[in-house]
GUZARO-731239 format. One record per residue (C-alpha): residue number from 0; residue in one letter; x, y, z negated. Coordinates in nm, 2 decimals. Each point is the difference from the previous one (the first is absolute). Layout:
# residues N
+-----+----+--------+--------+--------+
!   i ! aa !      x !      y !      z !
+-----+----+--------+--------+--------+
! NUM !  a !      X !      Y !      Z !
...
+-----+----+--------+--------+--------+
END
This chain:
# residues 324
+-----+----+--------+--------+--------+
!   i ! aa !      x !      y !      z !
+-----+----+--------+--------+--------+
!   0 !  m !   0.00 !   0.00 !   0.00 !
!   1 !  k !   0.13 !   0.34 !   0.10 !
!   2 !  k !   0.09 !   0.23 !  -0.29 !
!   3 !  l !  -0.11 !   0.37 !  -0.01 !
!   4 !  l !   0.10 !   0.28 !  -0.23 !
!   5 !  y !  -0.28 !   0.25 !  -0.03 !
!   6 !  v !   0.14 !   0.34 !  -0.12 !
!   7 !  v !  -0.26 !   0.25 !  -0.12 !
!   8 !  d !   0.01 !   0.33 !  -0.20 !
!   9 !  r !  -0.27 !  -0.13 !  -0.23 !
!  10 !  i !  -0.26 !  -0.28 !  -0.01 !
!  11 !  g !  -0.35 !   0.13 !   0.08 !
!  12 !  i !  -0.30 !  -0.11 !   0.20 !
!  13 !  h !   0.18 !   0.01 !   0.34 !
!  14 !  e !   0.30 !  -0.18 !  -0.13 !
!  15 !  n !  -0.20 !  -0.28 !  -0.16 !
!  16 !  r !  -0.20 !  -0.04 !   0.32 !
!  17 !  f !   0.32 !  -0.02 !   0.22 !
!  18 !  y !   0.16 !  -0.24 !  -0.25 !
!  19 !  g !  -0.30 !  -0.23 !  -0.01 !
!  20 !  a !  -0.01 !  -0.03 !   0.38 !
!  21 !  m !   0.38 !  -0.07 !   0.03 !
!  22 !  a !   0.00 !  -0.25 !  -0.30 !
!  23 !  e !  -0.24 !  -0.23 !   0.18 !
!  24 !  e !   0.27 !  -0.08 !   0.26 !
!  25 !  f !   0.33 !   0.10 !  -0.14 !
!  26 !  d !   0.21 !  -0.01 !  -0.32 !
!  27 !  v !  -0.02 !   0.36 !  -0.11 !
!  28 !  d !   0.18 !   0.19 !  -0.27 !
!  29 !  i !  -0.15 !   0.35 !  -0.07 !
!  30 !  l !   0.24 !   0.26 !  -0.13 !
!  31 !  p !  -0.15 !   0.34 !  -0.13 !
!  32 !  i !   0.26 !   0.26 !  -0.01 !
!  33 !  d !  -0.18 !   0.20 !  -0.27 !
!  34 !  e !   0.09 !  -0.26 !  -0.26 !
!  35 !  p !   0.34 !  -0.08 !  -0.14 !
!  36 !  l !   0.02 !  -0.32 !   0.21 !
!  37 !  g !  -0.01 !   0.21 !   0.31 !
!  38 !  a !   0.34 !   0.15 !  -0.06 !
!  39 !  n !   0.18 !  -0.29 !  -0.16 !
!  40 !  q !   0.30 !  -0.19 !   0.13 !
!  41 !  n !  -0.21 !  -0.29 !   0.14 !
!  42 !  f !  -0.13 !   0.23 !   0.28 !
!  43 !  a !   0.29 !  -0.07 !   0.24 !
!  44 !  r !  -0.01 !  -0.37 !  -0.07 !
!  45 !  m !  -0.38 !  -0.02 !   0.06 !
!  46 !  s !   0.02 !   0.20 !   0.32 !
!  47 !  k !   0.28 !  -0.23 !   0.12 !
!  48 !  e !  -0.20 !  -0.32 !  -0.08 !
!  49 !  a !  -0.31 !   0.12 !   0.18 !
!  50 !  d !  -0.07 !  -0.08 !   0.37 !
!  51 !  l !  -0.19 !   0.32 !   0.03 !
!  52 !  i !  -0.04 !   0.32 !  -0.21 !
!  53 !  v !  -0.35 !   0.15 !   0.02 !
!  54 !  a !   0.00 !   0.35 !  -0.14 !
!  55 !  g !  -0.27 !   0.26 !  -0.05 !
!  56 !  p !  -0.03 !   0.29 !   0.01 !
!  57 !  l !   0.28 !   0.10 !   0.23 !
!  58 !  s !   0.16 !   0.24 !  -0.25 !
!  59 !  d !   0.14 !  -0.10 !  -0.33 !
!  60 !  p !  -0.03 !  -0.38 !   0.04 !
!  61 !  i !   0.21 !  -0.01 !   0.32 !
!  62 !  s !   0.25 !   0.26 !  -0.15 !
!  63 !  r !   0.07 !  -0.25 !  -0.28 !
!  64 !  i !   0.10 !  -0.28 !   0.24 !
!  65 !  p !   0.38 !  -0.01 !   0.03 !
!  66 !  f !   0.12 !   0.12 !   0.33 !
!  67 !  e !   0.24 !  -0.30 !   0.02 !
!  68 !  s !  -0.30 !  -0.23 !   0.00 !
!  69 !  q !  -0.03 !  -0.21 !   0.31 !
!  70 !  t !  -0.35 !  -0.11 !  -0.07 !
!  71 !  p !  -0.26 !   0.14 !   0.25 !
!  72 !  i !  -0.26 !   0.24 !  -0.14 !
!  73 !  l !  -0.37 !   0.01 !   0.08 !
!  74 !  g !  -0.13 !   0.34 !  -0.11 !
!  75 !  i !  -0.36 !   0.06 !  -0.12 !
!  76 !  c !  -0.09 !   0.36 !   0.08 !
!  77 !  y !  -0.23 !   0.20 !  -0.23 !
!  78 !  a !  -0.17 !   0.27 !   0.19 !
!  79 !  s !   0.05 !   0.27 !  -0.26 !
!  80 !  e !   0.38 !  -0.02 !   0.03 !
!  81 !  i !  -0.02 !   0.07 !   0.38 !
!  82 !  n !  -0.28 !   0.26 !  -0.02 !
!  83 !  e !   0.14 !   0.20 !  -0.29 !
!  84 !  i !   0.37 !  -0.02 !   0.06 !
!  85 !  k !   0.17 !   0.34 !   0.02 !
!  86 !  s !   0.29 !  -0.12 !   0.22 !
!  87 !  v !   0.04 !  -0.30 !   0.22 !
!  88 !  r !   0.36 !  -0.02 !  -0.13 !
!  89 !  q !  -0.13 !  -0.10 !  -0.35 !
!  90 !  i !  -0.08 !  -0.35 !   0.11 !
!  91 !  q !   0.14 !  -0.02 !   0.35 !
!  92 !  t !   0.29 !  -0.23 !  -0.10 !
!  93 !  n !  -0.24 !  -0.23 !  -0.19 !
!  94 !  v !  -0.24 !  -0.02 !   0.30 !
!  95 !  l !   0.29 !  -0.09 !   0.24 !
!  96 !  r !   0.12 !  -0.28 !  -0.24 !
!  97 !  c !  -0.32 !  -0.19 !   0.05 !
!  98 !  s !  -0.01 !  -0.29 !   0.25 !
!  99 !  a !  -0.37 !   0.06 !   0.03 !
! 100 !  i !  -0.27 !   0.21 !  -0.18 !
! 101 !  v !  -0.36 !  -0.06 !  -0.09 !
! 102 !  t !  -0.24 !   0.30 !   0.01 !
! 103 !  d !  -0.37 !   0.04 !  -0.08 !
! 104 !  s !  -0.10 !   0.21 !   0.31 !
! 105 !  g !   0.09 !   0.09 !   0.35 !
! 106 !  y !   0.05 !   0.36 !  -0.11 !
! 107 !  i !   0.28 !  -0.09 !  -0.24 !
! 108 !  s !   0.16 !  -0.23 !   0.26 !
! 109 !  k !   0.01 !   0.28 !   0.25 !
! 110 !  e !   0.16 !   0.23 !  -0.26 !
! 111 !  l !   0.28 !  -0.26 !  -0.05 !
! 112 !  r !   0.05 !  -0.02 !   0.37 !
! 113 !  l !   0.00 !   0.37 !   0.08 !
! 114 !  n !   0.15 !   0.17 !  -0.31 !
! 115 !  f !   0.22 !  -0.28 !  -0.14 !
! 116 !  k !   0.11 !  -0.14 !   0.34 !
! 117 !  y !  -0.07 !  -0.35 !  -0.12 !
! 118 !  n !   0.01 !  -0.24 !   0.29 !
! 119 !  k !  -0.01 !  -0.34 !  -0.17 !
! 120 !  p !  -0.32 !  -0.20 !  -0.05 !
! 121 !  i !  -0.30 !   0.15 !  -0.18 !
! 122 !  y !  -0.29 !  -0.20 !  -0.13 !
! 123 !  e !  -0.33 !   0.17 !  -0.07 !
! 124 !  t !  -0.27 !  -0.13 !  -0.24 !
! 125 !  k !  -0.24 !   0.17 !  -0.24 !
! 126 !  y !   0.12 !  -0.08 !  -0.35 !
! 127 !  g !  -0.36 !  -0.12 !  -0.07 !
! 128 !  c !  -0.20 !  -0.08 !  -0.30 !
! 129 !  d !  -0.18 !  -0.28 !  -0.19 !
! 130 !  w !  -0.28 !   0.00 !   0.25 !
! 131 !  a !  -0.18 !  -0.30 !  -0.14 !
! 132 !  n !  -0.04 !   0.17 !  -0.33 !
! 133 !  f !  -0.10 !   0.35 !   0.12 !
! 134 !  s !  -0.23 !  -0.12 !   0.27 !
! 135 !  k !  -0.23 !  -0.16 !  -0.26 !
! 136 !  y !  -0.11 !   0.34 !  -0.11 !
! 137 !  e !  -0.21 !   0.28 !   0.17 !
! 138 !  p !  -0.03 !   0.37 !  -0.08 !
! 139 !  k !  -0.32 !   0.14 !  -0.14 !
! 140 !  f !  -0.12 !   0.28 !   0.23 !
! 141 !  k !  -0.19 !   0.31 !  -0.12 !
! 142 !  e !  -0.05 !   0.35 !   0.13 !
! 143 !  s !   0.24 !   0.18 !  -0.23 !
! 144 !  p !   0.38 !  -0.04 !   0.03 !
! 145 !  s !   0.13 !  -0.29 !  -0.21 !
! 146 !  i !   0.37 !   0.00 !   0.05 !
! 147 !  i !   0.29 !  -0.21 !  -0.10 !
! 148 !  v !   0.37 !   0.11 !   0.03 !
! 149 !  l !   0.27 !  -0.27 !  -0.02 !
! 150 !  r !   0.31 !   0.20 !   0.06 !
! 151 !  n !   0.26 !   0.08 !  -0.27 !
! 152 !  w !   0.05 !   0.34 !  -0.15 !
! 153 !  s !   0.30 !   0.14 !   0.19 !
! 154 !  q !   0.07 !   0.27 !   0.26 !
! 155 !  l !  -0.02 !  -0.25 !   0.28 !
! 156 !  y !  -0.37 !  -0.09 !  -0.07 !
! 157 !  c !  -0.13 !   0.35 !  -0.06 !
! 158 !  n !  -0.28 !  -0.09 !  -0.24 !
! 159 !  e !  -0.01 !   0.37 !  -0.10 !
! 160 !  i !  -0.16 !   0.07 !   0.34 !
! 161 !  i !  -0.28 !  -0.24 !  -0.09 !
! 162 !  l !  -0.05 !   0.17 !  -0.34 !
! 163 !  a !  -0.01 !   0.34 !   0.18 !
! 164 !  a !  -0.27 !  -0.13 !   0.23 !
! 165 !  l !  -0.20 !  -0.14 !  -0.29 !
! 166 !  a !   0.03 !   0.33 !  -0.18 !
! 167 !  g !  -0.15 !   0.17 !   0.30 !
! 168 !  m !  -0.28 !  -0.25 !   0.02 !
! 169 !  h !  -0.07 !   0.04 !  -0.37 !
! 170 !  e !  -0.02 !   0.38 !   0.03 !
! 171 !  s !  -0.25 !  -0.04 !   0.28 !
! 172 !  g !  -0.22 !  -0.23 !  -0.21 !
! 173 !  i !   0.07 !  -0.31 !   0.21 !
! 174 !  p !  -0.04 !  -0.33 !  -0.20 !
! 175 !  f !   0.28 !  -0.25 !   0.02 !
! 176 !  n !   0.20 !  -0.25 !  -0.20 !
! 177 !  c !   0.37 !  -0.09 !   0.05 !
! 178 !  t !   0.23 !  -0.26 !  -0.15 !
! 179 !  f !   0.38 !   0.04 !   0.02 !
! 180 !  v !   0.20 !  -0.32 !  -0.04 !
! 181 !  g !   0.38 !   0.03 !  -0.03 !
! 182 !  a !   0.27 !   0.16 !  -0.20 !
! 183 !  g !   0.29 !   0.24 !   0.06 !
! 184 !  p !   0.16 !   0.33 !  -0.11 !
! 185 !  d !  -0.30 !   0.21 !   0.11 !
! 186 !  l !  -0.27 !  -0.19 !  -0.18 !
! 187 !  a !   0.00 !   0.22 !  -0.31 !
! 188 !  s !  -0.04 !   0.32 !   0.20 !
! 189 !  g !  -0.28 !  -0.16 !   0.20 !
! 190 !  k !  -0.20 !  -0.05 !  -0.32 !
! 191 !  i !   0.07 !   0.36 !  -0.10 !
! 192 !  i !  -0.14 !   0.12 !   0.33 !
! 193 !  a !  -0.32 !  -0.20 !  -0.03 !
! 194 !  k !  -0.05 !   0.14 !  -0.35 !
! 195 !  k !   0.09 !   0.36 !   0.10 !
! 196 !  y !  -0.27 !   0.01 !   0.28 !
! 197 !  g !  -0.26 !  -0.18 !  -0.21 !
! 198 !  f !  -0.06 !  -0.32 !   0.19 !
! 199 !  e !   0.19 !  -0.24 !  -0.23 !
! 200 !  d !  -0.34 !  -0.18 !  -0.06 !
! 201 !  k !  -0.01 !  -0.09 !   0.37 !
! 202 !  v !   0.34 !  -0.16 !   0.03 !
! 203 !  s !   0.18 !  -0.29 !  -0.16 !
! 204 !  f !   0.38 !  -0.04 !  -0.03 !
! 205 !  l !   0.07 !  -0.37 !  -0.05 !
! 206 !  g !   0.37 !  -0.02 !   0.05 !
! 207 !  n !   0.14 !  -0.33 !   0.13 !
! 208 !  i !  -0.23 !  -0.30 !   0.03 !
! 209 !  e !   0.09 !  -0.36 !   0.08 !
! 210 !  n !  -0.07 !  -0.08 !   0.37 !
! 211 !  q !  -0.24 !  -0.28 !  -0.08 !
! 212 !  h !  -0.23 !   0.24 !  -0.19 !
! 213 !  l !  -0.02 !   0.26 !   0.29 !
! 214 !  p !  -0.27 !  -0.15 !   0.22 !
! 215 !  e !  -0.28 !   0.02 !  -0.26 !
! 216 !  l !   0.10 !   0.35 !  -0.09 !
! 217 !  m !   0.02 !   0.11 !   0.37 !
! 218 !  s !  -0.34 !  -0.15 !   0.07 !
! 219 !  q !  -0.16 !   0.25 !  -0.24 !
! 220 !  h !   0.09 !   0.27 !   0.26 !
! 221 !  w !  -0.05 !   0.03 !   0.37 !
! 222 !  m !   0.26 !   0.25 !   0.12 !
! 223 !  y !   0.38 !  -0.06 !   0.00 !
! 224 !  l !   0.20 !   0.32 !   0.01 !
! 225 !  s !   0.37 !   0.06 !   0.05 !
! 226 !  a !   0.17 !   0.34 !   0.04 !
! 227 !  a !   0.35 !  -0.14 !   0.06 !
! 228 !  k !   0.20 !   0.24 !   0.21 !
! 229 !  s !   0.17 !  -0.29 !   0.17 !
! 230 !  d !  -0.08 !  -0.37 !   0.03 !
! 231 !  g !   0.08 !  -0.33 !   0.14 !
! 232 !  t !  -0.28 !  -0.26 !   0.00 !
! 233 !  s !  -0.12 !   0.04 !  -0.36 !
! 234 !  v !  -0.07 !  -0.32 !  -0.18 !
! 235 !  s !  -0.27 !   0.17 !  -0.21 !
! 236 !  l !  -0.17 !   0.12 !   0.32 !
! 237 !  l !   0.00 !  -0.36 !   0.14 !
! 238 !  e !  -0.15 !  -0.12 !  -0.33 !
! 239 !  a !  -0.28 !   0.26 !   0.03 !
! 240 !  l !  -0.07 !  -0.09 !   0.36 !
! 241 !  s !  -0.01 !  -0.37 !  -0.09 !
! 242 !  m !  -0.29 !   0.09 !  -0.24 !
! 243 !  g !  -0.18 !   0.21 !   0.26 !
! 244 !  m !   0.07 !   0.33 !  -0.16 !
! 245 !  i !  -0.03 !   0.32 !   0.21 !
! 246 !  c !   0.34 !   0.16 !   0.01 !
! 247 !  l !   0.12 !   0.36 !   0.01 !
! 248 !  t !   0.37 !   0.06 !   0.05 !
! 249 !  t !   0.23 !   0.27 !   0.12 !
! 250 !  n !   0.06 !   0.03 !   0.38 !
! 251 !  f !   0.36 !  -0.14 !  -0.03 !
! 252 !  p !   0.06 !  -0.20 !   0.32 !
! 253 !  t !  -0.01 !  -0.34 !  -0.17 !
! 254 !  n !  -0.35 !   0.08 !  -0.12 !
! 255 !  q !  -0.14 !   0.08 !   0.35 !
! 256 !  f !  -0.16 !  -0.34 !   0.03 !
! 257 !  i !  -0.26 !   0.09 !  -0.26 !
! 258 !  e !  -0.17 !   0.23 !   0.25 !
! 259 !  d !   0.09 !  -0.21 !   0.30 !
! 260 !  e !  -0.18 !  -0.30 !  -0.16 !
! 261 !  k !  -0.28 !   0.22 !  -0.13 !
! 262 !  i !   0.04 !  -0.13 !  -0.35 !
! 263 !  g !   0.04 !   0.34 !  -0.17 !
! 264 !  k !   0.15 !   0.34 !   0.05 !
! 265 !  n !   0.34 !   0.18 !   0.00 !
! 266 !  f !   0.04 !   0.35 !  -0.15 !
! 267 !  e !   0.28 !   0.25 !   0.06 !
! 268 !  t !   0.28 !  -0.06 !  -0.24 !
! 269 !  s !  -0.01 !   0.24 !  -0.30 !
! 270 !  n !  -0.31 !   0.18 !   0.14 !
! 271 !  i !  -0.24 !   0.02 !  -0.29 !
! 272 !  r !  -0.29 !   0.15 !   0.20 !
! 273 !  d !   0.03 !  -0.28 !   0.26 !
! 274 !  l !   0.01 !  -0.26 !  -0.27 !
! 275 !  i !  -0.32 !   0.13 !  -0.16 !
! 276 !  e !  -0.18 !   0.01 !   0.34 !
! 277 !  k !   0.10 !  -0.36 !   0.08 !
! 278 !  i !  -0.12 !  -0.12 !  -0.35 !
! 279 !  l !  -0.33 !   0.17 !   0.06 !
! 280 !  y !  -0.03 !  -0.13 !   0.35 !
! 281 !  l !   0.05 !  -0.36 !  -0.10 !
! 282 !  s !  -0.24 !   0.04 !  -0.29 !
! 283 !  s !  -0.27 !   0.14 !   0.23 !
! 284 !  l !   0.00 !  -0.31 !   0.22 !
! 285 !  a !  -0.32 !  -0.21 !  -0.01 !
! 286 !  s !   0.02 !  -0.33 !  -0.18 !
! 287 !  k !  -0.02 !  -0.18 !   0.33 !
! 288 !  e !   0.31 !   0.18 !   0.13 !
! 289 !  k !   0.19 !  -0.06 !  -0.32 !
! 290 !  s !  -0.08 !  -0.37 !   0.02 !
! 291 !  r !   0.11 !  -0.01 !   0.37 !
! 292 !  m !   0.34 !   0.16 !  -0.09 !
! 293 !  s !   0.03 !  -0.23 !  -0.29 !
! 294 !  l !  -0.04 !  -0.31 !   0.22 !
! 295 !  k !   0.26 !   0.13 !   0.24 !
! 296 !  a !   0.24 !   0.07 !  -0.28 !
! 297 !  r !  -0.05 !  -0.36 !  -0.13 !
! 298 !  s !   0.07 !  -0.13 !   0.34 !
! 299 !  y !   0.31 !   0.20 !   0.03 !
! 300 !  g !   0.12 !  -0.12 !  -0.33 !
! 301 !  k !  -0.06 !  -0.36 !   0.09 !
! 302 !  n !   0.20 !   0.03 !   0.32 !
! 303 !  e !   0.28 !   0.22 !  -0.12 !
! 304 !  a !   0.04 !  -0.01 !  -0.38 !
! 305 !  q !   0.05 !  -0.37 !  -0.09 !
! 306 !  w !   0.35 !  -0.04 !  -0.14 !
! 307 !  s !  -0.03 !  -0.38 !   0.04 !
! 308 !  e !   0.01 !   0.07 !   0.37 !
! 309 !  n !   0.22 !   0.31 !   0.02 !
! 310 !  s !   0.27 !  -0.16 !  -0.21 !
! 311 !  k !   0.07 !  -0.23 !   0.29 !
! 312 !  v !   0.17 !   0.29 !   0.18 !
! 313 !  l !   0.24 !   0.03 !  -0.30 !
! 314 !  l !   0.08 !  -0.37 !   0.02 !
! 315 !  k !   0.05 !   0.03 !   0.38 !
! 316 !  a !   0.24 !   0.29 !  -0.05 !
! 317 !  i !   0.20 !  -0.22 !  -0.25 !
! 318 !  y !   0.02 !  -0.30 !   0.23 !
! 319 !  q !   0.09 !   0.22 !   0.30 !
! 320 !  t !   0.27 !   0.18 !  -0.20 !
! 321 !  f !   0.15 !  -0.34 !  -0.09 !
! 322 !  k !   0.03 !  -0.08 !   0.37 !
! 323 !  s !   0.16 !   0.33 !   0.10 !
+-----+----+--------+--------+--------+
END
């Protein structure tokens, strides 16, 4: 059995999902560099013993791999590191060290080709979700906006834009409820904003929740909302689509399919007025139209979001990299 060394910055939901897929067919050691083990003297030995190093994201995990290592590297690209990078030079060397790279969208693949001049194999697959679990649930539709936000509290995800829109709706007397799931450095200020503008009774801040508990919570709402200023193919978005939620996202290129597939709407990034208008537009739709959108969303999730299927591309990338 081939031996893999999987180098990560930390172990989270993505890393557990990738590890699970690889461990079904390979002998895999996972090495998080945010723990003492990640920097110990065994690193060089482990990388030498491995037939292939899988590393993601492309930044710190690859930087930790010794340059003298002769073991090929398969990089797993996280969209944020490409979209938000200030200079290509920050990770250019790491990108070029990869024998192949896995991405979650054509947009990110194109960025690697054009801006990073990467000419080796790229494999695309949505990083997917536990479709079987999420698809068991359905949203509860009603006229007023019932919103869930599943992005963490950091500058990238711009939850303060959502709060500003909710404040505007509250001032106009528009009924709504909104649940925020996620943690991060801006969570405390988010709670302060809700209290300052007097709508804290209409919002809930739940912090982090175990993934297996999310579907039931999500089913108590009907609108998924993300204000992220950049994106890949968001796993939480795929989870929402798998349930048949109507989705409202920014108009970042990777989210364009939401309007193309008629399963929700895009709003202009950071445009509070446009966000309010799109929330009200989706809320005004007749029940029949909401149900139609929901069915299309569920169909998209079934076809595109199943990690049990999408993970086959990751395995293909590993096998092909062995051959190269």
